[in-house]
N, C-alpha and C positions, 0 to 999 in steps of 0.2 A: 743565427737561430740553428739549433743542432737539433738532430734527430736523437731518440732514447733507444729504439730498437731496430730502425732500419738498416739493414745489412744488405748490398746489392749481391753478395755472394751466398746469401742462404738459401738453402736447397730444400727448406722445411716444405713437405708436399702438399700442406695445407695452403701454400701460395701458388700452386699451379693454375693457370688460366688458359682455357682452349686446350688444344692437343688431343680433342675427344676421339678422333680417329686413330691416333698415334697410340694413344693409350688403351684403347679396345684392341688394336691389333697385338700389342705386346702382352696384355692380359689373357687373351684368348689362346696365345701361343704357349704360355707357361702353364695356364690351365690345363692345357692339353696335357702336357709332360706330367703335371702333377696327378691326373686321374689315371695315369698308365699303372697296369699292374703285371705281374709277370716277370720274367727275365730282365736283367739290367740292361737300360736303354739310356739315352741321354738327348739333349737337344741344346743348340748352340743358337744364340741371337745377338746380332750387332746392331747397335743404335750410332749412328755418325752424324756429324753436323759440324757447323763452324763453332769455332771457340766462343763460348756464351751463350749459345742458342736455346739451351734449356735441356740438354740431353740428360743430366743427374737428377733433375727435380721430377722429370718424366718418369724415369726409371725407379727413383724412391717411392713416388706416388703409387706404381701399380705394384711394386713388392710389398709395400705397406698395407695394402688391400689384401693381397695374397696370403699375407701372414696371418691377418685376421680370421681369414678362412681354413688355413692349413697348419697352423702353428703346432698343432698336436703331433705332426708325424713329418715335419719339415725342417730341415737346418736352413735357414737363411743367412748366408754368409756375405758380407760386403766389405771389400778392400779397396781402399784408395791408393792407387799405385803412385800418386804424386810424392807420397812420403817415404816410398819404399827404395826409389832410385834403380836398385839392380834386381834381377830375377829372383836371387837368394832372398832378398828382402820380402818379396811377394810371397814367395813360398811359406816363408816363416809366419806371415802375418795371415796366410789362408789357414795354416796349421793352427794358429791361437785362436782364429775365430772359430774353427770347428770345435776345439775344447770348451770355448765360451758357450757355443749354442747346445752342445750336448749336455754340458753340465747345466744350463738353464731348463733344457726340455727334461731331464731326469728329475730336476726338483719339481715340475709341474705334473709329470707323469711317470709311472713305474714301467714305462715300456722301453726305457733306455739301459741295457744292461751295463753293469758296473766295469766289466771287463772291456767293453766297446770304449767308454771314456778314458780308461787306463792306455788302451792302444793310442787315442789321440793325444794324450798327455805324452806319451812316449815319441811320438812323432815330433811334437811340438819341442820337446827336450833336445833331440838330435838336430833338428833344424837351427839350433842356435850354435851349433859346432861347425869347425871348418876342418882342420887337421887337429887330430886328437889322438893321443895313445889309446891303443886298443884295451888297456886295463881301465884307464879313465872312461871310455866310452862305456863299458861293462858296469863299472861301480855306478854311473849315472843311471843306466837304463835298469838295473837289477830291481830298482823301488817299483817298477812296473811289472814285476813277475806275474801279477795277478793276471795279466792280460794273455798268458798262456791258457788260460781257462776258458777263454772265448769259444764257445760252439760255434760249428759253421764255417763260413770262408777262410778266416784267418790269412788273408791274402797278405795283409801288412808284414806279419811276422816272417812270412816266406822270403819277401822282397828283402828285408832288412838283413836276413840270413845270407842270400844269395848275393846282394850287392855290396854289403859291408862287412860279413862275416860276424854278425851280431846274433847271439843266442842268448835268449833270456833262461835258458836251462842250466846255464853254466853254475856251478857251485861257487861260493866265495873264495874256496882255495884254489880253483882252477882260475878264477877271475886274476888272483894276484900273481899267478904264475905266468901270465900273458905277457909277452913282448911284442914291440912293433907298433905301428899306429895305422890308423884310418882316415881316410879322406871321405868327409860327406860331400861329395860334388852334387852340382845342381841336377843332372840327369838322375842320379841315383834318388835323390829327393823327389823328382817329379814321379818317378815310378812308384816311390813310397807313398806319396800322395794319392795317386791313382787308386794303388791297392786298398789305401784306407776308406776311400770313396765305395769301393766295392764292398768291403766289410760293412759299411753303414748301409749300403743299398741292401745287402744280405740280412739285414736285421729289419728290412721292412721300413726304412726311413728314406726319405727324398732329400736332396741338396739342390739348393739354388745359390749358385756362385757369381756374384755380381763384382766385376772388376770396372772400376771407374778410373778414368784419368789414364788409361794404360799408356796414351801418347806422351805422357810427362815421367814415364818410367826412367828415360834419359832424353834430354832435348837438343844434345850436341849433334850437329850436321855438318862440321866444319870438313871433314875428311870421309874417304870411301870406307876406310879402314874403321873408324869409330861408327859410322852407320851400319856397317857390317856386323860389329860387335852387338849394338843395338838390335838389330834383327835377328840374331842368334838368339838373344835374351827373350824377345817377344815371342818368337816361334816356340820356344821351349815352353813358355807359359801356356800358349794357345794350343799346345797338344792336349790339354785337358778336356778339348772338343770331344776326345775319345774316351773320356771318363763317364760313368753312369750318372750324369749330373745334368742339371740346366745351368748352362754357361752363358751369362748376359754381359756383353761387352758395351762400353761406352768409348767412342775413339772420336777424336777430330777427322774431318774430311781428308786432309792432308796426310792422315796416318794410314787411312784404311787399306794401302795397297799391301799391307801385311796380314790382312785378315784372310784366312784359309778360303780356299774354293769351296771346301764342303760345308761352310757356314752359308747356307742359303736363305737362311731368314735374317734379311737386311732391311733397314730401314734409315732414311736420311732425314732429318729434320730440316724443314724448312723456315726461314726467317718468319716471324709472327707478324699480322699486319698491325697498323698503329693503333688501332682501337683495342686492340689484345694488350699492347704495351700500356697504354693509358689505364686499362682494367687492372693488371699487375701492380702499376704504380698506387692507384686507389685503395687495392686490398692491402698494400703494405702501410700506407699512411693512417688507415682507419685505426690503428691501435696507438697512434701517436698521441701526444698532447693536444688540448684544444687550441692553443696558439699556432701549431703546426698545421692542424687539419684546416684551421681558418685561413692560414697563408695559402695554402694549396687551392683552397675554394674561389681565391681571388681570381677574377677574369682574366687580368693581364698574365698572372702565373699559368693558368691553365692555357693561354694562347701560346705561350713560349714551350711548356709540357708538350703539347699537341705538335709543335714544330720539332721538336726534338725526337718525339716519337715517329714522325713522318720520316725521318732521316736515318734512325738508328736500325743498324743492320741485324742486332740480336738484342735480347732481353738484358743482358748483363753489360751491354754497352750504354744502353738508354738508362739503367737504373745508377749506374756509375756517374754518367754526365749529369744526371739529375741531382742525385745526393752532393756532389762537389759543389755544383752551382748555387743549389739552395744553401748549404752550410756557409757559403762565402757571401750571401746575400747578393747573388750575380745572377739570379733566374729572371732576369728581365730583357727586354728587347734592346734596351740601350747598352745594357752591360754583359750582353752574351759574349761578344769578342774579347771583352777583357777578361770574361771567366773562362773561357777556354786557353786563352793565352796564360793564366796562372794555372791551369790544369797542366799545361805542357810543362811549365817551370818547375811545377811540384813533383810530377811523376817521372819527368824525364829530365831530372835537374843536371846529369852530366851530358846531355845532349843539347846541341845548338838548335835553338828554334827555327833560323832559318835553313838548317840542313834537314828538319823534320819535315818543313813546308817544300824544300825542293823535291825530297822523295815523294810526297804525296803528289805532287804535281805530276811525277812521272807515269802515273797511272790515269789512263784514258778515262775511267770511270772507276769509283771506289771499289766494285766487286771485281774489276779485270786482272787477269794474270799477265804480267810483264815479264820479259826475260831478264835473266840475271844481269847481263851487259847493261840494260836500260836502268836498273836499281844503281848500278857501280857508275853509271855515268852521272846520274843525280847526285853521288856522293863525291862528284869531281875526280873520279877514278882513285879515290883514296880508299885502299883495302881496310884501313883501320875503322874508318867511318862506316864503311859498309858491314864489317863484322860487328860493330856497335850496334847497328840497325837490327842485325839479327839477334844479338844477345838481347836486346831490350824488347824483342818482339814487336818492334815497329812494322817491320814485314816478316812475312810467314812462308814458309815454302809451298808451293801449289801441290808438291808432291815429296813428303819428307826423305823418301828413299831415293829420290832422282831431282835434287833441287837446282833445277835449271830455270824455273820460273817462279815469280813470287806474287804474293798478294799483299795488299796493306791490310794490317790489323784491324778488325771490326772497330775496336774501340779509338780507332784513329780516323775513322772516316769523317769526322767532323772537320778534319783539316783539309779534307779535297775540296777544290772550288767548286764542283758540282753540287755539294749539299747546301751551300748557300748559307752554311751556318756560321763559318768564321771568314772575315774579310781578310785578303792578303796584307800582310803588315808592311809589305816592302813599298 
């Protein structure tokens, strides 16, 4: 029996259950920023927590509420860093989001000047370049010459001239005579983005920039050199805390060591209790077919669901377990062990199940951190198996920036003997 709509990763704010205090905290902080007037200022907020604990759905819920109240003078920008990989990709995605929001706002109200939109389009255009000839660069940006008519700040145009030697005032003849090349480096683009935010604020508009999954900008942590490159990328992006915007970050707990000290507004999301997880499931099942709803109403099924909820460390882990077991007709007490065995074989096909069991047993309790050497011992001192466990995120670093201790992935907690969900097959 299959679901028609049920997706464990669905972050639709309508599915949010509980989190009233967390939601109120975030809403009040951002509302305070949106109520400010006068000189440019900003606010930065960080929501952290385990993988799958509900950071994204909480933040999206609050931003959707705020959009309903402040859409006439606020740009709500959302960028999922998971699809960007590097800093350049994030900056380009932010620039594109600004264009979309300004264009949408201009269609809805006459308060957005055309030159401001042209400035945003200009930045979006150059963010796609890397190394390019001066002539080509100027030919591309000449179409936005109307941006020079922008009254007020014009911060962006000044930065483009200072950082990249770009001037929209050159004639076509002057452009054709240009030689040499220009490199649109990341730091220059960050300065340009900050300048554009200042121009937007100068027009009386607010900006809320939401960066989700910044911990997946890059996920390598094999060498100090790679981690240092990741740190430089992330720290560059987080320099936007100095821009006159509200910056909202979602990061996994193990990644939060890179969050700047000046971000004093931080919140760690704790796991939801079992009854809240069951309510989440009920809410998602209510729109399914009659036969699906009837199956979940069965007392035996309800008993297994409650057992899973009592052991699940996060909402995502719980929903994925339930979906897989239900669709394979394995959501029964007798077939639960077989169901999780099938889950392992399906999602970790390239990893030996016995190796997964051995790694799970290396943790005194599912939530405990253990030294790297302990995990390596569980992998029989085989570095290739240890690397495989990291690549598949069977184990996660306690601290991305100093991976000396590791945790068991929340979605693998069913494998730990303490959960009593899966019987050891040995």
